[in-house]
C-alpha positions, -999 to 999 in steps of 0.1 A, spaced: 450 -132 -19 465 -101 -36 498 -102 -54 510 -67 -57 521 -53 -90 517 -77 -118 548 -89 -137 554 -74 -171 540 -96 -198 552 -105 -232 527 -106 -260 518 -120 -295 496 -149 -317 484 -179 -347 468 -193 -381 439 -218 -392 416 -248 -383 383 -260 -375 332 -272 -336 251 -282 -231 226 -288 -224 198 -264 -214 221 -254 -185 238 -232 -212 217 -205 -197 188 -192 -216 177 -177 -183 208 -155 -184 204 -144 -220 188 -114 -235 197 -77 -240 223 -66 -216 216 -34 -198 239 -8 -213 247 -28 -244 243 -9 -276 210 -18 -293 228 -31 -324 237 -63 -340 270 -75 -356 273 -102 -382 308 -117 -389 316 -139 -419 339 -168 -408 356 -196 -427 344 -225 -407 323 -236 -378 338 -248 -345 342 -286 -340 332 -286 -304 323 -259 -279 342 -277 -251 368 -250 -243 395 -276 -241 389 -284 -278 392 -247 -289 416 -239 -317 431 -205 -324 435 -183 -355 402 -178 -373 383 -200 -349 392 -183 -316 366 -156 -322 334 -176 -315 349 -189 -283 356 -154 -271 319 -146 -274 310 -171 -247 343 -177 -228 364 -152 -210 401 -159 -208 423 -155 -177 443 -128 -195 431 -104 -222 453 -97 -252 450 -61 -263 450 -52 -301 487 -41 -298 496 -74 -281 498 -61 -245 485 -86 -219 460 -71 -195 438 -84 -167 406 -103 -175 395 -131 -152 429 -128 -137 435 -95 -120 473 -99 -113 499 -125 -120 536 -129 -110 564 -154 -115 587 -167 -87 624 -159 -92 630 -192 -110 601 -186 -134 587 -220 -126 556 -209 -107 531 -183 -119 508 -171 -91 475 -158 -104 450 -137 -85 414 -140 -98 383 -119 -99 357 -127 -72 326 -112 -89 321 -135 -119 296 -163 -126 291 -186 -155 259 -186 -176 246 -217 -156 250 -198 -123 282 -215 -112 307 -193 -95 341 -186 -110 368 -190 -84 402 -208 -80 386 -242 -80 369 -234 -113 402 -221 -128 420 -253 -117 392 -275 -131 395 -258 -165 433 -261 -167 432 -297 -155 405 -305 -181 425 -288 -208 456 -309 -201 437 -341 -202 413 -335 -231 438 -339 -259 426 -309 -277 443 -293 -308 461 -267 -286 471 -291 -258 508 -281 -263 499 -247 -248 500 -262 -213 527 -288 -220 550 -270 -195 524 -270 -167 531 -297 -141 501 -290 -120 477 -262 -108 473 -257 -70 445 -238 -53 461 -214 -28 428 -198 -16 394 -190 -30 408 -164 -55 444 -175 -61 461 -204 -80 497 -214 -84 505 -227 -119 536 -249 -114 558 -255 -144 582 -284 -152 603 -259 -171 601 -221 -176 578 -212 -205 578 -175 -215 548 -182 -237 525 -192 -209 510 -158 -202 502 -154 -239 486 -189 -239 464 -179 -210 449 -152 -234 443 -179 -260 427 -214 -259 444 -225 -227 429 -195 -209 393 -201 -218 372 -207 -188 340 -229 -189 316 -238 -161 331 -266 -140 296 -281 -139 296 -286 -176 332 -295 -183 335 -329 -198 298 -333 -204 282 -342 -237 261 -310 -236 290 -286 -237 301 -300 -270 271 -284 -287 262 -256 -264 289 -236 -246 286 -226 -209 310 -198 -201 313 -165 -183 317 -145 -215 297 -115 -228 273 -135 -249 253 -168 -247 243 -190 -276 208 -187 -290 206 -224 -298 172 -222 -315 186 -196 -340 219 -214 -346 224 -239 -375 254 -261 -376 278 -251 -404 255 -223 -414 253 -197 -386 258 -194 -348 238 -167 -330 246 -152 -296 227 -127 -274 242 -103 -249 243 -119 -215 226 -100 -186 247 -89 -158 280 -95 -176 308 -82 -154 326 -61 -180 302 -40 -201 331 -23 -219 336 -56 -238 299 -62 -245 292 -38 -274 263 -55 -292 230 -70 -282 233 -97 -309 263 -113 -324 261 -137 -354 288 -158 -371 279 -168 -406 300 -198 -418 311 -191 -453 339 -214 -464 338 -202 -500 356 -169 -504 333 -158 -532 304 -164 -509 320 -143 -482 327 -115 -507 291 -114 -519 278 -115 -484 299 -85 -474 291 -65 -505 253 -73 -502 252 -64 -465 246 -100 -452 277 -97 -431 294 -66 -416 330 -79 -417 350 -108 -431 384 -120 -443 390 -119 -480 421 -120 -502 438 -95 -526 417 -106 -555 383 -106 -539 393 -75 -520 392 -55 -552 354 -62 -554 350 -52 -517 369 -20 -523 347 -12 -553 317 -15 -530 333 10 -506 342 -15 -479 370 -6 -455 403 -25 -452 420 -34 -419 452 -51 -430 482 -65 -412 510 -90 -421 504 -120 -399 509 -154 -415 535 -170 -437 525 -194 -464 546 -222 -478 554 -259 -474 558 -277 -440 584 -304 -446 572 -324 -417 589 -358 -421 625 -346 -416 637 -381 -404 623 -397 -436 600 -420 -416 574 -422 -444 591 -403 -472 628 -412 -472 641 -384 -494 630 -358 -469 656 -371 -444 683 -356 -466 687 -319 -458 699 -314 -494 665 -325 -507 647 -300 -483 671 -273 -494 665 -281 -531 628 -276 -524 635 -242 -511 657 -231 -540 629 -242 -565 607 -212 -557 606 -178 -573 589 -163 -543 585 -127 -555 569 -138 -588 545 -162 -569 536 -134 -545 530 -109 -573 509 -133 -595 489 -151 -568 486 -124 -540 489 -93 -562 520 -83 -542 502 -82 -509 530 -94 -487 567 -99 -484 588 -128 -498 607 -146 -470 627 -177 -462 621 -177 -424 591 -188 -403 596 -161 -376 581 -126 -382 596 -92 -378 577 -84 -346 590 -115 -329 626 -105 -322 638 -137 -338 636 -123 -373 669 -114 -390 676 -96 -422 702 -122 -433 676 -150 -434 650 -131 -453 664 -142 -487 684 -172 -475 670 -193 -504 671 -173 -536 654 -186 -567 680 -210 -581 666 -240 -600 700 -250 -612 712 -253 -575 681 -272 -566 688 -298 -593 725 -300 -582 715 -307 -546 690 -334 -557 718 -350 -577 742 -348 -548 716 -365 -526 711 -393 -551 677 -382 -563 686 -368 -598 657 -390 -611 632 -372 -590 614 -369 -557 577 -372 -550 559 -353 -523 523 -359 -512 502 -331 -498 465 -326 -490 445 -300 -509 432 -270 -491 402 -249 -500 411 -214 -512 448 -224 -516 442 -241 -550 461 -214 -570 491 -213 -546 494 -251 -547 491 -252 -585 520 -227 -589 541 -246 -563 535 -278 -581 547 -263 -614 579 -248 -599 588 -280 -582 582 -299 -614 607 -276 -631 635 -290 -609 624 -327 -610 601 -328 -579 566 -343 -583 539 -328 -561 508 -350 -558 478 -333 -544 454 -356 -525 421 -353 -506 412 -320 -489 418 -312 -453 387 -318 -431 375 -306 -397 397 -334 -382 429 -320 -398 446 -312 -365 442 -348 -353 453 -360 -387 484 -339 -385 492 -352 -350 487 -388 -363 514 -383 -389 490 -385 -418 509 -359 -438 546 -359 -445 543 -325 -463 517 -298 -463 511 -265 -479 498 -243 -452 495 -208 -436 508 -203 -401 511 -172 -380 545 -157 -371 541 -152 -334 565 -145 -305 595 -168 -303 583 -192 -277 548 -193 -292 562 -202 -326 585 -227 -311 557 -244 -292 535 -244 -323 559 -256 -351 593 -266 -337 594 -283 -303 588 -320 -300 554 -312 -284 544 -289 -312 513 -297 -333 532 -290 -365 562 -311 -356 542 -344 -355 572 -366 -363 589 -350 -332 621 -341 -351 648 -329 -328 686 -327 -323 708 -320 -293 719 -287 -309 684 -275 -315 672 -287 -280 700 -265 -264 690 -235 -285 653 -239 -275 662 -243 -238 682 -211 -240 651 -193 -253 629 -207 -226 652 -195 -198 664 -163 -215 639 -139 -200 641 -106 -217 667 -119 -241 643 -146 -255 638 -129 -288 675 -125 -295 683 -160 -285 655 -173 -307 674 -160 -337 696 -190 -333 666 -213 -334 654 -195 -365 687 -198 -382 689 -235 -374 655 -244 -389 661 -222 -420 695 -237 -427 682 -272 -420 652 -264 -443 625 -276 -419 601 -255 -439 599 -238 -473 583 -205 -465 573 -184 -496 560 -151 -482 543 -133 -453 509 -123 -465 488 -93 -457 456 -104 -441 429 -86 -460 401 -80 -434 372 -59 -448 343 -43 -430 314 -20 -439 308 15 -426 285 3 -398 314 -10 -377 348 1 -366 374 -27 -365 408 -26 -350 433 -52 -363 449 -76 -338 486 -78 -339 499 -112 -352 464 -124 -357 446 -130 -390 411 -119 -377 404 -94 -349 394 -105 -315 357 -99 -309 365 -71 -285 380 -51 -314 346 -45 -331 324 -16 -321 295 3 -337 308 30 -360 311 64 -344 
């Protein structure tokens, strides 16, 4: 079934989290005809928790999944949404049904055919698997097979972010023969440009992929061998890049100086915001957080520019809002909504009845030790005690969902309005685990979801609400410092901390 011209798509993306059997397809692996006789090694922060595509996360961890799993929709470096396994897609007039036309020439690495039944099986599995990005399909009521190469995705409510999500975790397509099996947790089975070399891969050390023979899109298959080296420690990543063990990796402003001294090239873009997530806004486990004056006091406690200059060497922009400039929801008036005003912070705490102090508990996070130390000191200056507990682990997404943390220092991407809403604001969002809501906010969110081309402007009201209600305490948007050597050309991915794997190519 052919759809005719595809609907115009909105674009954008997210920040940070954690990992088959022989049917994975060694028979299909090996140098691909036409693939460049080169290898690419990428330094990454962490290994994947499970190779089941329904357990995929985004941010830094999406890259390895892209090696083995195609998505329904491809997100270009500038955010444009283009065909991949889906050739065309179009909404009905009510924006409650997305009809998707699919390729007919694609197979998975185990020989299974990609078709409408396979696409439905993947989306059904994603909805049931309780993965870290399950909210991406929260609006999907069901998926219906129209014919061999067409599906209807029926929505319970319009969701302008759906097309974007189909370029992310929710769009990853695995072999229907392997979905739900034990084997796919350790060895992926997809239709992507590479297949895992399991013998050469070592958990939490490196994952190696070989170009897949007969891959349908040679333009995206630029290397014969692709290796991800897992290097959680930033010093180790820096040394690996400078010494030539990896070709590209993400660093920070301080380690970037060493990389620049070694003639490494920088591909930088402002993606994430860093700050506190004040998750328990109803005071379920930490009563003071129920009072908006306490949350506002936390915001007034921070000298954002000084923290940015001292900790990030000025690489970023101070901000009080969780939506970024490219989203349409950003407004100038909210950029400095919370100025540095410790006296006002103390007064608000007094008015709320907490002049004797408030205690916040947060987990520690590797590589954020300096930021957390400065935040702890500035909160202490206004009478707020920040206790730093055990470090986040590979199960942190399930821990967040289980309301283990009432507050977190974290880094989150500033995506398009509906994507950010689905990630941090709606009652189904991973980073709204206490499901905080209000009739006023619900109405504003609904206006965004049904606003079509006006979604960005309407999301300004959502942005204003969460800033004034101090749902978060953003400190600054940071420049993602992504470095690479002269052997590889790298194009940054808009609103994404690390590039998609399609954005790397041998240097010309």
